[in-house]
C-alpha positions, 0 to 999 in steps of 0.5 A, a space after each residue: 444363364 448364357 441368355 442372361 449374360 450374353 456379353 460374357 460368352 464368346 461365340 462357339 466355332 460353329 457360331 463363328 461360321 454362321 456369323 461370317 456367312 450371314 453377319 452385317 459387317 459394319 465399318 468404322 471411319 478409322 478402318 477406311 482412313 487407315 487405307 491411306 497408311 497401308 503399303 500398296 500390297 496390304 491395302 490391295 489385299 484388304 480391299 479384296 477381302 472386303 469385296 468378297 463380302 461386299 453384300 454384307 458391308 454397311 457404314 453408319 452415316 457418322 463413320 462416313 462423315 468422320 472419314 470425309 472430314 479426316 481424309 485430307 489430314 491423313 493424306 497430308 500426314 503421309 505426304 509430310 513423311 517424305 520431307 521428314 525422312 529427307 530432313 533426318 538423312 540430311 541432318 544425319 550426314 551433317 552431324 557425322 561430318 561435323 563430329 568428325 571435323 571436331 576431331 581434327 583427324 587430319 591434324 591430330 592422327 596419322 592413320 585414320 582417314 575418313 574422307 572416303 567414308 564421308 564421300 561414300 556416305 554422302 553418295 548413298 544418302 544423295 542416291 536415296 533422296 533422289 529415289 525418295 523424291 521419285 516416290 514423293 512425286 507419285 504419292 497422293 496429294 490433297 489436291 489430286 484425284 483420289 483413287 482410294 476413295 474412288 474404290 471405296 465409293 464403288 465398294 460402298 455404294 448404297 451401303 451408307 446409313 442415313 443421318 439422324 435429325 437434329 432432334 434425334 442428335 440432341 436426344 442422344 447428347 442428353 442421354 450421353 451426359 448421363 451415360 458418360 458420367 456412369 462410364 457406360 460404353 461406348 464413347 466415355 473415353 472421348 468425352 473425358 478428352 474433350 473440353 466444352 469449346 468450339 473445337 468440339 462442335 462442327 456442322 454438316 448438312 444443317 446438323 450441329 454435331 459435338 465430336 465428343 459424342 461421335 462414338 455414341 451417335 455411331 453406336 445408336 446408328 448401329 442399334 437402329 440398323 439392327 432393329 429396322 432391318 432385323 439383323 441378327 448378327 453384326 460384326 463391327 470392324 474398328 481400329 479404335 483400341 479404347 476400353 470403352 469399346 473393347 473388353 480388356 483384361 490383364 493376363 500377362 499384359 492387357 488382352 482384348 477378349 472381345 466387345 464390351 459385355 454391356 454393348 452385347 447386352 444392349 444391342 441384344 435387348 434393343 434389337 433382338 440381336 443374336 450375335 455382336 462381335 468386333 475385330 480390328 483390321 489385323 484380326 479381320 484379315 487373319 480370320 478371313 483366311 480361316 472363314 473366307 479362305 482368302 489368300 492374305 499374306 502374313 506380311 500384310 496382316 503384320 503390316 496392317 496390325 502395326 500401322 493400325 496400332 501406331 495410328 491409334 497411338 499417334 492419334 491419341 497423342 496428337 489429339 492431346 497436343 491439338 486440344 492444347 494448341 486449339 485452346 492457346 489459339 482461342 486464348 491468344 486471339 481473345 487477348 488480341 481482340 481485347 487489345 484491338 477493341 480496348 474501349 469495347 465489350 468483348 465476350 465469349 459466346 455462350 451459343 458457341 458459334 462464333 467463339 467471341 462477340 465484340 460489341 463495338 463502341 465506335 460503330 455500334 455493331 455486333 462483330 462475331 469472331 470464329 477461331 480456327 487453328 489450321 495446320 493444313 493450308 490445303 484444308 483451309 478453303 474447304 473449312 471456310 466454304 463449310 463455315 462461311 454460310 453459317 456465319 452469313 446465316 447469323 448475319 441474316 437472322 440479325 444475331 450479328 452485323 459482321 463475322 470474321 473467321 480467324 485462321 491461326 497458323 503455327 508457322 509462316 510457311 503454312 500461312 504463306 501457302 494458305 494465302 496463295 491457295 485462297 487467292 488462287 481459288 478466288 473464294 467469294 465471301 458473302 456480305 459481312 463475312 471477312 477473313 483474318 490469317 495470323 500467326 501464333 507465336 508460342 515462344 512467349 507465354 506471358 505477354 498475351 497481347 502479343 502472342 497472336 500476330 495477324 498477317 492478312 485480312 480479307 473481305 468480299 471485295 479484296 479476296 
């Protein structure tokens, strides 16, 4: 019976001993990205544990690609925390002073004296902010050399899988349509969150990727690795908490029992795999003490668990917000295009890239417009470098006469920094490629023609 229903059986204690000795440990992108969120001591201890099993580590190409694409966003997120804390403290001090002033105690009460309290509080906050600024000066920035990635590069050298070809990727997408409709894991949770628009698609290395199939592509790479190398035991290390990876049951609250039984069955059938198991980062550190005799502290285990859970929740919430903002950015840029080219035909591009095509009645040209929502000004130059030659290729192939990348920001400060960065780096645009930086005003949701406000426009002769 156990052979028929492997996914419903947890490995025995002796089997776990065997797994930890000989298994290939597969790292997900979120495990690598969370390295930037952990306190230094917890990060050091996690690195030490990973180094102790270095020969057993492997990273699917999809996970490595997602790590590289999201690394700067996580670094910027950590840097932003300093200004957020500073703002909270300053507002807190101002709020207390304002509330006490409203009471007019000097005029209306003879014995309550708050000047000493306010002075002491202000001094404490000022001292803390000074220490905060000192810490901020040492915090990793998006433009700094990255010692964390350097350590990961060294640890994972020669341990990254190969990418799939476009033909292989396309077959996985076709299979994914069927799997996700039937909620066959993994990845159907991401499929439900994504809308079929340009933000679902990106390119790298000449391959066109759809983000909603990312987990399925990763899973297929794990399956192929297990088959090609005849791997009998695989442990997948992931901080993804969704039910399309984990077998979750109700027992005085939701409990993760282990990997989804369907996944265990699929890898066993496909690759003859004997064991497939999963740990999140907290579980991995905790059980490393038992099976690897590591010296990980309980404090580090607790910190890693809290941060991994928090980042997953924030990612889920932020993901929904970003989808809405990206939709609004496209919607309002489209309205602006229709207003700007009011005598021309403006259409959404069925080929997905670029987003919109304007058949200009004045020039007779086909003009492409690709919309990019940007909340991180430092990442803009990398996105532009990655995308501009894709646009130039469309021009050379004759699909378009010109293409414009429209970077949409949500505030003037981000737009201003973006302009400074682009001008400072002297980015060379290919012929026919231009750039617009603009602001999305979300205060008025009815006058669609005035929501997107272009602030600057560049072509290869200006930038």
